C-alpha positions in Angstrom: 80.3 19.3 -35.7 78.6 18.9 -39.5 75.7 17.1 -38.1 75.3 19.3 -35.9 74.8 22.7 -38.0 73.2 20.4 -40.3 70.5 20.0 -38.0 70.6 23.5 -36.2 69.8 24.2 -40.4 66.8 21.9 -40.8 65.4 23.1 -37.1 65.5 26.4 -38.3 64.4 26.2 -41.5 61.4 24.1 -39.9 60.3 27.0 -37.0 60.5 29.1 -40.7 57.8 27.2 -42.4 55.7 26.5 -39.1 55.0 30.6 -39.3 53.5 29.8 -43.1 50.5 28.6 -43.7 51.1 26.3 -46.5 54.4 25.3 -44.1 54.9 22.0 -41.5 52.1 22.5 -39.6 49.8 21.7 -43.1 52.3 19.6 -43.8 52.6 17.2 -40.6 48.7 17.7 -39.5 46.2 19.1 -41.9 47.0 16.4 -44.8 47.5 13.3 -42.9 44.3 11.9 -43.5 44.9 13.0 -47.0 48.4 11.5 -47.2 47.5 8.2 -46.1 43.9 8.5 -48.2 46.2 8.9 -51.9 48.5 5.9 -50.6 45.5 3.7 -50.1 43.8 4.8 -53.2 47.7 4.1 -55.5 48.1 0.2 -53.7 44.5 -0.2 -54.9 44.8 0.5 -57.9 48.3 -1.5 -58.2 48.1 -4.7 -61.3 52.0 -5.4 -60.5 54.9 -4.1 -59.0 58.4 -4.2 -60.4 61.7 -3.2 -59.2 64.6 -0.5 -60.6 68.5 -1.8 -60.4 68.9 1.3 -57.8 66.3 -0.3 -55.2 63.2 1.4 -56.3 59.8 0.1 -56.1 57.1 1.1 -58.8 53.4 0.0 -59.2 52.0 -1.2 -63.1 48.7 1.1 -62.5 46.1 1.2 -65.7 46.2 4.3 -67.6 42.9 5.0 -67.4 42.5 3.7 -63.7 44.7 7.3 -62.8 43.3 9.2 -60.7 44.5 11.9 -62.6 42.2 11.0 -65.5 38.5 11.7 -62.7 40.3 15.0 -61.5 41.4 16.2 -65.0 37.5 15.4 -66.3 39.0 12.9 -68.9 37.5 9.4 -67.5 35.1 9.5 -71.0 38.4 10.8 -72.9 40.1 7.8 -75.1 43.6 8.0 -76.4 46.0 5.5 -78.4 48.5 3.6 -76.0 51.1 4.7 -76.3 49.5 8.4 -75.9 51.4 10.8 -77.7 50.5 14.5 -79.1 47.9 14.9 -81.7 50.4 17.2 -83.4 54.0 17.1 -83.8 56.9 19.1 -84.0 58.2 20.4 -87.7 61.5 20.5 -88.9 65.0 18.6 -88.9 66.1 17.9 -86.2 69.9 16.6 -86.4 70.4 16.7 -82.6 71.3 13.8 -81.2 71.4 12.9 -77.3 74.3 11.1 -76.1 72.4 9.0 -73.6 69.7 6.9 -74.6 67.6 5.7 -72.2 68.2 1.5 -72.1 65.0 -0.5 -70.4 67.2 -3.2 -69.5 69.7 -1.1 -67.8 67.5 0.5 -65.1 64.5 -2.2 -64.9 65.4 -5.5 -63.1 63.0 -6.7 -65.5 64.8 -5.0 -68.5 61.1 -3.7 -69.7 59.1 -1.9 -67.1 55.3 -2.0 -67.5 53.4 -4.2 -69.6 51.4 -2.5 -72.5 48.8 0.3 -71.7 50.1 0.5 -67.5 52.2 2.7 -66.2 54.5 2.8 -63.3 54.1 4.8 -60.0 56.6 5.4 -57.7 55.6 2.8 -54.2 55.7 5.8 -52.0 55.7 5.7 -48.0 54.3 8.3 -46.1 57.6 9.7 -45.0 58.0 10.2 -48.6 54.8 12.4 -49.4 56.0 14.1 -46.8 59.1 15.2 -48.0 57.7 16.0 -51.4 55.3 18.2 -49.9 58.4 20.2 -47.9 60.5 19.9 -51.7 58.0 21.5 -53.0 57.5 24.5 -50.0 61.3 24.4 -50.4 60.6 25.1 -54.7 58.1 27.9 -54.0 59.1 29.5 -50.8 60.2 33.3 -51.0 60.3 32.6 -46.7 64.4 31.2 -47.2 66.8 34.0 -47.1 70.6 33.8 -46.6 70.2 37.6 -46.2 67.3 39.7 -46.4 68.1 41.3 -49.8 69.6 37.9 -50.9 67.0 35.0 -50.8 68.3 30.8 -50.8 67.5 30.5 -54.5 69.3 31.9 -57.4 70.1 31.2 -61.2 72.4 31.3 -64.2 70.1 31.0 -67.0 69.1 32.3 -70.8 66.0 32.8 -71.3 63.7 34.9 -74.3 63.0 38.4 -74.6 59.6 39.8 -73.7 58.9 40.1 -77.7 54.8 39.1 -76.8 55.6 35.8 -79.1 53.4 33.0 -78.5 55.6 30.2 -78.0 54.6 26.4 -78.6 57.6 24.9 -76.3 61.1 24.5 -76.4 63.8 22.2 -76.3 67.4 21.2 -75.5 70.1 19.0 -75.0 71.3 19.3 -71.1 74.8 17.8 -70.2 74.4 15.9 -67.2 76.2 16.2 -63.9 75.8 15.6 -60.2 77.1 18.1 -57.9 77.2 17.8 -54.5 74.6 19.3 -51.8 74.0 18.7 -48.3 70.8 18.2 -46.2 68.1 20.4 -47.4 70.0 22.1 -50.7 69.6 21.1 -54.4 71.1 21.9 -58.1 69.1 21.3 -61.1 69.3 22.1 -64.5 66.6 22.7 -66.7 64.2 23.9 -69.6 61.6 25.9 -68.5 58.4 27.5 -70.3 56.6 30.2 -68.3 53.5 32.1 -68.7 51.5 34.0 -66.2 51.6 32.1 -63.0 51.9 28.7 -64.7 55.3 27.5 -65.1 56.7 23.7 -66.0 60.2 22.9 -65.4 62.0 19.6 -66.5 65.7 18.1 -66.3 67.9 17.0 -63.8 68.2 17.7 -60.0 69.8 16.2 -57.2 67.5 16.6 -54.7 68.4 14.8 -51.2 64.7 16.3 -49.9 62.4 15.1 -52.7 64.6 12.2 -53.5 66.2 10.9 -50.3 69.1 10.5 -52.1 71.7 12.2 -54.1 71.5 11.0 -57.1 71.3 12.9 -60.5 68.0 12.2 -61.3 64.9 13.7 -63.8 62.8 15.6 -62.7 59.6 18.1 -63.8 57.7 20.8 -61.4 54.2 22.0 -62.4 53.2 25.4 -61.0 50.3 26.8 -61.4 47.7 30.2 -60.0 46.7 27.3 -57.1 48.7 24.4 -56.4 52.3 23.5 -57.3 54.7 20.2 -57.2 57.7 18.1 -58.4 57.1 15.0 -60.5 53.3 13.6 -60.1 53.1 14.6 -56.3 50.1 16.8 -57.1 47.4 16.3 -60.0 49.3 18.4 -62.9 51.5 15.7 -65.4 49.3 12.6 -66.2 52.8 9.9 -66.9 52.2 7.9 -70.3 55.3 5.9 -70.8 55.6 1.8 -70.1 59.6 2.2 -68.8 60.5 5.8 -68.4 58.7 7.3 -65.1 59.6 10.6 -63.4 62.2 10.3 -60.9 64.3 7.6 -62.5 68.2 8.0 -62.0 69.9 10.0 -65.2 73.4 8.0 -65.8 76.3 8.1 -66.5 77.8 11.5 -65.2 79.8 13.8 -67.3 83.2 13.4 -66.5 86.6 15.8 -68.0 87.3 12.2 -70.6 83.6 12.4 -71.6 80.2 14.1 -71.6 76.9 13.1 -71.4 73.7 15.2 -72.3 70.1 14.3 -72.1 67.6 15.7 -74.5 64.0 17.4 -72.6 61.5 18.8 -74.9 58.5 20.6 -73.9 55.8 21.0 -76.7 51.9 22.9 -76.2 49.8 20.5 -78.4 47.8 23.5 -80.0 45.4 21.2 -81.1 43.9 19.7 -77.5 45.9 22.7 -75.1 48.3 20.0 -73.7 51.5 20.2 -73.0 53.5 17.1 -73.6 57.2 16.2 -72.1 59.0 14.5 -75.1 62.5 12.8 -73.6 65.6 11.7 -75.2 67.3 11.6 -78.6 63.6 9.9 -79.9 61.5 12.5 -78.5 59.3 9.5 -76.6 55.9 11.2 -74.9 56.6 10.2 -71.1 53.5 12.4 -70.1 51.1 15.7 -70.9 49.6 18.5 -68.9 46.0 18.6 -69.5 45.1 22.3 -70.5 42.7 22.8 -67.5 45.3 22.3 -65.4 46.4 26.1 -66.2 45.0 29.0 -66.3 47.4 30.5 -69.0 49.7 27.7 -70.2 47.1 26.5 -72.0 47.2 29.2 -74.7 51.0 28.6 -74.9 54.0 29.9 -73.1 55.6 33.6 -73.4 58.9 33.2 -72.0 61.4 30.0 -72.6 64.5 29.4 -70.1 67.5 27.4 -70.3 70.3 26.8 -67.2 70.8 26.1 -63.8 69.6 26.7 -60.2 70.6 25.9 -56.9 68.7 26.5 -53.4 70.9 27.0 -49.9 68.9 27.2 -46.4 69.8 29.6 -43.6 73.6 29.3 -42.4 75.3 27.2 -45.3 77.1 28.2 -48.1 75.0 28.0 -51.3 76.0 24.7 -53.3 78.0 23.7 -57.0 76.0 24.1 -59.8 76.4 22.5 -62.8 80.1 21.3 -63.2 80.9 23.0 -60.0 84.0 24.5 -61.5 84.3 28.6 -59.8 84.4 30.2 -63.3 83.5 29.2 -66.8 86.2 28.2 -69.2 84.7 28.4 -72.3 84.2 24.6 -73.2 81.4 21.9 -73.0 84.8 19.8 -71.7 84.9 21.8 -68.4 81.5 23.7 -68.5 77.7 22.7 -67.7 76.1 23.0 -71.2 72.6 23.2 -72.6 73.3 22.9 -76.7 70.9 23.1 -79.2 69.0 25.5 -77.5 65.5 26.1 -79.7 62.3 27.1 -79.4 58.9 26.1 -80.7 56.8 28.7 -83.0 53.3 29.3 -83.8 53.1 27.0 -86.6 54.9 24.3 -84.7 58.6 25.0 -85.9 61.7 23.9 -84.1 63.6 26.5 -85.0 66.9 27.8 -82.8 66.1 30.1 -80.7 66.6 34.8 -81.5 66.1 37.3 -79.2 67.4 35.7 -75.8 68.9 37.4 -72.6 71.2 36.6 -69.7 70.6 36.2 -66.4 72.4 35.5 -63.4 71.8 37.0 -59.4 74.8 36.5 -57.6 78.5 36.0 -59.4 79.1 33.0 -57.5 77.0 31.5 -60.6 77.5 32.5 -64.0 76.0 31.9 -67.6 77.5 32.6 -71.0 74.8 33.0 -74.0 77.6 32.0 -77.3 75.1 32.5 -79.5 74.9 30.0 -82.6 78.7 28.4 -82.5 79.0 27.7 -86.1 79.4 23.8 -85.3 75.9 21.4 -86.1 76.4 19.9 -82.3 76.2 22.7 -80.7 74.3 24.9 -82.6 72.8 27.9 -80.1 75.2 27.0 -76.5 74.2 28.4 -73.3 77.2 27.7 -70.8 76.8 27.6 -67.5 77.4 27.1 -63.9 79.6 27.8 -60.6 81.4 26.3 -57.3 78.6 27.9 -55.3 79.9 28.8 -51.4 78.0 32.2 -51.3 76.8 33.0 -47.7 74.6 35.8 -47.6 77.6 38.0 -46.1 78.0 35.6 -43.2 81.1 34.2 -41.9 80.6 30.4 -41.3 
C-alpha cells in the first residue's frame, strides 16, 4: 500500500511538471542530448578515479581544465592552489565546530585527489535527470498541499531590511537525519540573498537528488536565469582536493551527544566572488564568480539561518531538524544554529543583530534566543518540528 501511495504521488508530481515549460518534458526530451554531452566531456577530463567508503565514485579533474572556467570567462585567470579568497573575514572567531572533516574517514585512498585537482562525482544520465527534477521541485511554486499552502515550509531567522550590505554570514548547524520519503526533503542551512540571486549551504536529506536518505552537504544556487544544486550547473567552482559537495556528514546528533558543522559564506569585496568556507578551519571548498550573479555580485541584502522542508501533494510533510513536535528550548533536544553571525561592510565577523523569525505553519517552530551569554552558543537559533502537515486533508 505504501509503495502504491509513493507511486501515485510521483505520478501526480510528474503530471504537474509536465504542464510547466521547465518540467519533465524538458528534463527527459529537450535536455537528453545535453546531458549526454556533459557526461562525455567530464569523462574525457578525468585524470584519476577515486572512491569513497560510501560507494560514490569521483573523477579527479585538473582545476584549470574544469569546464566552468571556460563558461565564466576565467580561462586566462590564474589562481594559486589551493584556491582561497583574496581577502579574509576579520575579527576573533572562537567558534569551534564539533565535527572535523578527516579525509581518511571518507576516501578509500585516505586523501582525495592529488594537488591541483578537484573531485567531481561521476554521474550517470539518471543522476543528472534526478538533479534536474530536484531543482524543479526546489524552485517551483506549482506544488501545493493546498492552493493556499505550498508544499515548501520554513522555520528561519533572518536579518531585517536595513539597507545594509552584508559580506556574508556564518553559523554552526547541528546535524540530524530526519526521515523523508519519496520526493520529500528536509534541510538546515544558511542563506544569503540579494534581488533574484541567492546561495544556500548546509545539510539536506534529499532522496530525489542523492538517491539515498543520508545527511549530505549541499549548496543551492539561484540566479535571474538559472538554478541548481551543487555543481549540476555552471555556478560554484569546486576548489578542494578532498571535500566535494554532496559528501555525507557524520556522525548524527543524538540525545547522548550533539554534533554540528560550521558553514560560512563570504563575499570577497576585492573581486566580487563568493566563497564557501567549511568546517572549523574555514577551508575554502568552492567559489562563485561574480559574473554568475546580477545582484549578489555586489554583496547580500539578507542573511537567513534555519530549516526548510518540502512534501509533494497527498503526503504529510516531513520532520524538520531533530523532528520533535515542539521546541524544548534546549540544544540537547532541539536542532540549532549557534553563533549566528554576519560579515559587515569592513569584513568583520560580528554577532547578528536586528533579526526576525519566520515560520509559515505551526508544525514547524523557530526561536530566536538572542545572545545567550554562553561563549559556545552566543546568538542562538532553535528550529524544527515533527511535520505531519496535510494541507487540511485527511490521508
